[in-house]
C-alpha positions in Angstrom: -68.4 16.3 -96.0 -67.5 15.0 -92.6 -69.3 16.2 -89.6 -67.9 16.2 -86.1 -69.0 17.3 -82.7 -66.3 19.1 -80.6 -66.4 20.1 -77.0 -64.5 23.3 -76.7 -63.8 25.6 -73.8 -65.1 29.1 -73.3 -61.8 30.7 -74.4 -61.7 28.7 -77.6 -65.3 29.7 -78.3 -64.3 33.3 -77.9 -61.4 32.9 -80.3 -63.8 31.4 -82.9 -66.1 34.3 -82.4 -63.2 36.8 -82.9 -62.1 35.0 -86.1 -65.7 34.9 -87.4 -66.1 38.7 -86.8 -62.6 39.6 -88.1 -63.0 37.8 -91.4 -66.8 38.4 -91.8 -67.7 34.8 -91.8 -71.3 33.5 -91.5 -70.8 30.9 -88.7 -68.3 29.3 -86.4 -67.9 26.4 -88.7 -66.4 28.7 -91.3 -64.2 30.2 -88.6 -63.0 26.8 -87.5 -62.2 25.8 -91.2 -60.3 29.0 -91.7 -58.2 28.5 -88.5 -57.4 24.9 -89.6 -56.4 26.0 -93.1 -54.2 28.8 -91.7 -52.5 26.2 -89.4 -52.0 23.8 -92.3 -50.3 26.4 -94.5 -47.9 27.4 -91.7 -47.2 24.1 -90.1 -47.8 21.0 -92.2 -45.4 19.6 -94.8 -43.3 22.7 -95.6 -41.0 20.5 -97.7 -43.8 20.3 -100.3 -44.4 24.0 -100.6 -42.9 25.7 -103.6 -41.1 28.4 -101.4 -39.3 25.6 -99.5 -38.2 23.9 -102.7 -36.9 27.2 -104.1 -35.0 27.8 -100.8 -33.4 24.3 -101.1 -32.4 25.0 -104.7 -30.8 28.3 -103.7 -28.9 26.7 -100.9 -27.5 24.0 -103.2 -26.4 26.6 -105.8 -24.7 28.7 -103.1 -22.8 25.6 -101.8 -24.1 25.4 -98.3 -24.7 21.7 -98.7 -21.0 21.0 -99.3 -19.3 18.2 -97.3 -15.6 18.0 -96.3 -13.4 15.0 -95.6 -11.4 16.8 -92.9 -11.0 20.0 -90.9 -8.0 21.0 -93.0 -10.0 20.8 -96.2 -12.7 23.0 -94.7 -10.0 25.4 -93.5 -8.5 25.7 -97.0 -12.0 26.4 -98.4 -12.7 29.1 -95.9 -9.3 30.8 -96.2 -9.6 30.9 -100.1 -12.4 33.4 -99.8 
């Protein structure tokens, strides 16, 4: 386990208290850990998440990743539909 000392503002302290109360956590350390985990899930490395890989596979199957050599080729493809 790594220990750190953070200087946070009054507003950030209030936010941690709200998170602590909302989720019934024992201390601000648990609140801070929860906030970091929530941020990680929503922000970091979405390309590794299974939902993202499923989305990429669906896009490939539907043909959205298709490339065209010219505008005319694209126009023919669009007008075929």
